C-alpha positions as CSV (number, residue, x, y, z in Angstrom):
1,M,-103.5,-93.1,18.1
2,N,-105.3,-90.8,15.6
3,D,-102.8,-88.6,13.6
4,S,-105.3,-85.8,13.2
5,Y,-104.8,-84.9,16.8
6,N,-100.9,-84.8,16.5
7,P,-99.6,-81.2,16.6
8,K,-96.3,-82.1,15.0
9,S,-98.1,-83.7,12.1
10,K,-100.1,-80.4,11.5
11,F,-96.9,-78.3,11.6
12,S,-95.2,-80.6,9.2
13,K,-98.1,-80.4,6.9
14,F,-98.1,-76.6,7.2
15,M,-94.4,-76.3,6.5
16,A,-94.7,-78.7,3.6
17,G,-97.4,-76.4,2.1
18,K,-96.2,-72.9,3.1
19,G,-92.7,-73.4,4.1
20,F,-91.1,-72.4,0.8
21,Y,-92.8,-69.0,0.8
22,I,-91.9,-68.3,4.4
23,A,-88.3,-69.1,3.7
24,L,-88.4,-66.8,0.6
25,A,-89.9,-64.0,2.7
26,I,-87.2,-64.4,5.3
27,C,-84.5,-64.1,2.7
28,V,-86.0,-61.0,1.2
29,V,-86.3,-59.3,4.6
30,G,-82.7,-60.3,5.4
31,A,-81.4,-58.9,2.1
32,G,-83.3,-55.7,2.5
33,T,-82.0,-55.3,6.1
34,A,-78.4,-55.9,4.9
35,A,-78.8,-53.3,2.1
36,W,-80.2,-50.7,4.4
37,V,-77.4,-51.2,6.8
38,A,-74.8,-50.8,4.0
39,V,-76.5,-47.6,2.7
40,D,-76.7,-46.2,6.2
41,K,-73.0,-46.8,6.8
42,T,-72.1,-45.2,3.5
43,I,-74.2,-42.1,4.2
44,D,-72.5,-41.8,7.7
45,R,-69.0,-42.1,6.0
46,I,-69.9,-39.4,3.5
47,D,-71.2,-37.0,6.2
48,Q,-68.0,-37.6,8.2
49,N,-65.8,-36.7,5.2
50,N,-67.8,-33.6,4.4
51,N,-67.4,-32.4,8.0
52,E,-63.7,-32.9,7.9
53,I,-63.4,-30.9,4.7
54,I,-65.5,-28.1,6.2
55,E,-63.3,-28.0,9.3
56,Q,-60.2,-27.8,7.1
57,Q,-61.5,-24.9,5.1
58,Q,-62.6,-23.0,8.3
59,T,-59.2,-23.5,10.0
60,P,-56.5,-21.1,8.5
61,S,-53.4,-23.0,7.4
62,T,-50.0,-21.6,8.5
63,A,-48.1,-23.4,5.8
64,S,-48.4,-21.9,2.3
65,T,-50.2,-24.2,-0.1
66,P,-48.4,-24.5,-3.4
67,E,-50.4,-23.2,-6.3
68,P,-51.5,-25.9,-8.8
69,T,-49.3,-26.0,-11.9
70,Y,-52.0,-27.6,-14.1
71,G,-49.4,-29.9,-15.7
72,F,-47.0,-27.0,-16.6
73,P,-43.5,-26.8,-15.1
74,D,-42.2,-23.6,-13.4
75,L,-40.8,-21.1,-15.9
76,E,-37.4,-21.2,-14.4
77,E,-37.3,-25.0,-14.2
78,A,-38.5,-25.2,-17.8
79,G,-35.4,-23.4,-18.9
80,K,-33.1,-26.0,-17.2
81,A,-32.1,-29.2,-18.8
82,Q,-33.6,-32.2,-16.9
83,S,-31.1,-34.8,-15.9
84,G,-31.3,-37.9,-18.0
85,V,-33.4,-36.2,-20.6
86,G,-32.0,-35.0,-23.9
87,V,-32.6,-31.4,-24.9
88,D,-33.3,-30.5,-28.6
89,N,-31.5,-27.2,-29.1
90,N,-33.0,-26.9,-32.6
91,K,-36.5,-26.4,-31.2
92,P,-37.4,-22.8,-30.6
93,S,-38.2,-21.9,-27.1
94,A,-41.5,-20.4,-26.0
95,S,-39.8,-17.0,-25.4
96,S,-38.1,-16.9,-28.8
97,S,-41.3,-17.9,-30.5
98,S,-43.1,-15.1,-28.6
99,S,-40.5,-12.6,-29.4
100,T,-40.6,-13.6,-33.1
101,A,-44.3,-13.3,-33.1
102,S,-44.2,-9.9,-31.4
103,S,-41.5,-8.7,-33.8
104,S,-43.4,-9.8,-36.9
105,P,-45.9,-6.9,-36.9
106,S,-43.1,-4.3,-36.4
107,A,-41.0,-6.0,-39.1
108,A,-44.0,-5.7,-41.4
109,A,-44.5,-2.0,-40.5
110,P,-42.0,-0.6,-43.1
111,A,-44.0,-2.4,-45.8
112,A,-47.0,-0.2,-45.0
113,S,-44.9,2.9,-45.7
114,E,-43.7,1.6,-49.1
115,P,-46.7,2.9,-51.1
116,S,-45.9,6.5,-49.8
117,A,-42.4,6.1,-51.3
118,E,-43.9,5.2,-54.7
119,V,-46.0,8.4,-54.8
120,K,-43.0,10.7,-54.1
121,A,-42.3,13.1,-56.9
122,Q,-39.5,11.9,-59.1
123,P,-36.7,14.5,-59.5
124,E,-36.7,16.1,-62.8
125,P,-33.8,15.0,-65.1
126,Q,-31.1,17.6,-65.3
127,P,-30.5,19.1,-68.7
128,S,-27.4,17.9,-70.5
129,S,-24.5,20.3,-70.9
130,F,-23.5,21.9,-74.2
131,I,-20.7,20.8,-76.5
132,L,-19.2,22.4,-79.5
133,P,-20.8,20.9,-82.7
134,L,-17.4,20.0,-84.1
135,S,-13.7,20.4,-83.4
136,G,-11.7,23.1,-85.2
137,E,-10.3,26.6,-85.1
138,I,-12.6,29.4,-84.2
139,F,-11.3,32.1,-86.6
140,A,-14.2,34.5,-86.5
141,P,-15.7,35.3,-83.1
142,Y,-19.1,36.7,-82.1
143,S,-19.1,40.4,-82.7
144,N,-21.7,41.3,-79.9
145,N,-23.6,43.7,-82.2
146,E,-20.5,45.4,-83.5
147,L,-20.1,45.8,-87.2
148,V,-17.4,43.8,-89.0
149,K,-16.5,43.7,-92.7
150,N,-17.8,40.7,-94.6
151,A,-15.1,39.6,-97.0
152,T,-17.6,38.0,-99.5
153,L,-20.3,40.7,-99.5
154,K,-17.8,43.6,-99.1
155,E,-20.0,45.2,-96.5
156,W,-20.1,45.9,-92.8
157,R,-22.4,43.6,-90.9
158,T,-22.8,42.2,-87.4
159,H,-21.4,38.7,-87.0
160,D,-24.0,37.0,-84.9
161,G,-22.2,33.7,-84.3
162,I,-18.8,32.0,-84.5
163,D,-17.0,30.5,-87.5
164,I,-15.4,27.1,-86.8
165,K,-13.0,25.9,-89.5
166,A,-13.6,22.4,-90.8
167,E,-13.2,20.3,-94.0
168,K,-16.2,19.8,-96.3
169,G,-18.1,16.7,-95.3
170,A,-17.0,16.9,-91.7
171,S,-19.7,15.6,-89.3
172,V,-21.7,18.3,-87.4
173,K,-23.3,17.2,-84.1
174,A,-26.1,18.6,-81.9
175,A,-24.7,20.9,-79.2
176,C,-27.3,19.7,-76.6
177,D,-30.5,17.7,-76.2
178,G,-33.4,19.3,-77.9
179,K,-36.0,19.3,-80.6
180,V,-35.4,20.3,-84.2
181,S,-37.5,23.5,-84.7
182,A,-36.5,24.4,-88.2
183,V,-34.7,23.0,-91.3
184,R,-34.4,25.5,-94.2
185,D,-32.2,26.4,-97.2
186,D,-31.3,30.0,-96.6
187,P,-30.1,32.0,-99.6
188,L,-27.3,33.8,-97.6
189,M,-26.4,31.2,-94.9
190,G,-26.9,28.0,-96.8
191,M,-28.6,24.9,-95.4
192,T,-29.6,25.8,-91.8
193,V,-30.8,23.7,-88.9
194,E,-32.3,25.2,-85.7
195,I,-32.6,23.1,-82.5
196,T,-34.6,24.4,-79.4
197,H,-33.1,23.4,-76.0
198,H,-34.0,24.0,-72.4
199,D,-34.2,27.6,-70.9
200,D,-35.4,29.0,-74.2
201,I,-32.1,28.5,-75.9
202,V,-31.9,27.9,-79.7
203,S,-28.7,26.7,-81.4
204,I,-28.3,27.5,-85.2
205,Y,-26.1,25.5,-87.6
206,C,-25.4,27.3,-90.9
207,G,-23.5,26.1,-94.0
208,L,-24.5,22.3,-93.9
209,D,-24.7,20.0,-96.8
210,K,-28.1,19.8,-98.3
211,N,-28.5,16.1,-97.2
212,V,-29.2,16.7,-93.6
213,L,-29.8,13.7,-91.3
214,I,-32.8,15.1,-89.4
215,K,-36.1,16.8,-90.1
216,E,-38.2,19.4,-88.3
217,G,-39.9,18.0,-85.2
218,D,-37.2,15.3,-84.5
219,T,-35.9,15.0,-81.0
220,V,-32.1,14.9,-80.9
221,Q,-29.5,14.0,-78.2
222,V,-26.3,15.8,-77.4
223,G,-23.6,14.7,-79.8
224,Q,-26.0,13.2,-82.3
225,A,-24.9,13.8,-86.0
226,I,-27.3,16.1,-87.7
227,G,-25.4,16.7,-91.0
228,A,-22.1,17.6,-92.6
229,I,-20.2,20.7,-93.7
230,G,-21.3,22.2,-97.0
231,E,-21.2,25.9,-98.2
232,I,-22.2,29.3,-96.9
233,P,-23.1,31.6,-99.9
234,S,-22.6,34.9,-97.9
235,E,-19.1,33.6,-96.6
236,I,-18.0,31.7,-99.6
237,A,-14.7,33.7,-99.8
238,L,-13.6,32.1,-96.5
239,D,-12.3,28.6,-95.9
240,P,-14.9,25.9,-95.4
241,H,-16.4,26.3,-92.0
242,L,-19.5,26.0,-89.8
243,H,-21.3,29.2,-88.8
244,F,-22.6,28.4,-85.4
245,A,-25.0,30.9,-83.6
246,M,-27.3,30.9,-80.6
247,K,-30.3,32.8,-79.4
248,V,-31.6,33.1,-75.8
249,A,-35.2,34.2,-75.4
250,G,-35.2,35.3,-79.1
251,K,-32.1,37.4,-78.9
252,W,-28.6,36.8,-80.3
253,A,-26.1,35.6,-77.7
254,D,-22.4,34.6,-77.7
255,P,-22.4,30.8,-78.2
256,L,-19.2,30.3,-76.1
257,K,-20.5,32.2,-73.1
258,T,-24.0,30.6,-73.4
259,M,-22.4,27.2,-73.3
260,D,-20.0,28.2,-70.4
261,K,-17.1,27.6,-72.7
262,V,-15.5,31.0,-71.7
263,T,-15.7,33.3,-68.7
264,E,-17.0,36.8,-68.7
């Protein structure tokens, strides 16, 4: 029999020539179908989950849902020691750190007022009190404008100071803080020093040795040595002494009363 008229022979030839491509096409179609089915099922599952979420949001919940803690424990629980976990007591707590931080500005507040303390007016220094220029007997008092007889000059004169007995060469001191306003060799009262003090008070030291220890314009402190006992020409008949006088506002004044050494 002739093979050209055999149907099986033709199919076999066809499959031998085109069979590979047909099988490949079938595989591609099958893979595409399987992929579409998988995608369709996935989409259905997503839609179902979305519907369930929407239903839960629309249905009010009777039970209170706890608020998320975002990884932080409750404040009360944070203060409790967890069982099995060691607590470092040396570490500052959040509350103590907060209180420290909040108190820092208030603690620094007094520092802002410190500059005002610096600009406050300083109290003026109080003037020093008076002292007698040397120790000794006061044998001739202030006459308060009354005339008294001068034993050396043999005449009546006012005695405008006090006479303090002392040995020649005895140290004479400044009666108070002040500035030396005059140093002169007076023909009647001998070597004389004047010191100007507060409240327009001037102390006068007569009968000093010519070698005085200060000069005009010097600033002296109370008790500072200014010279030594010398001679007083107008009172040379008397024992060696210091003639000590005072003026207040340019007028003679009782030295003892001016220095508050006696009461009125």
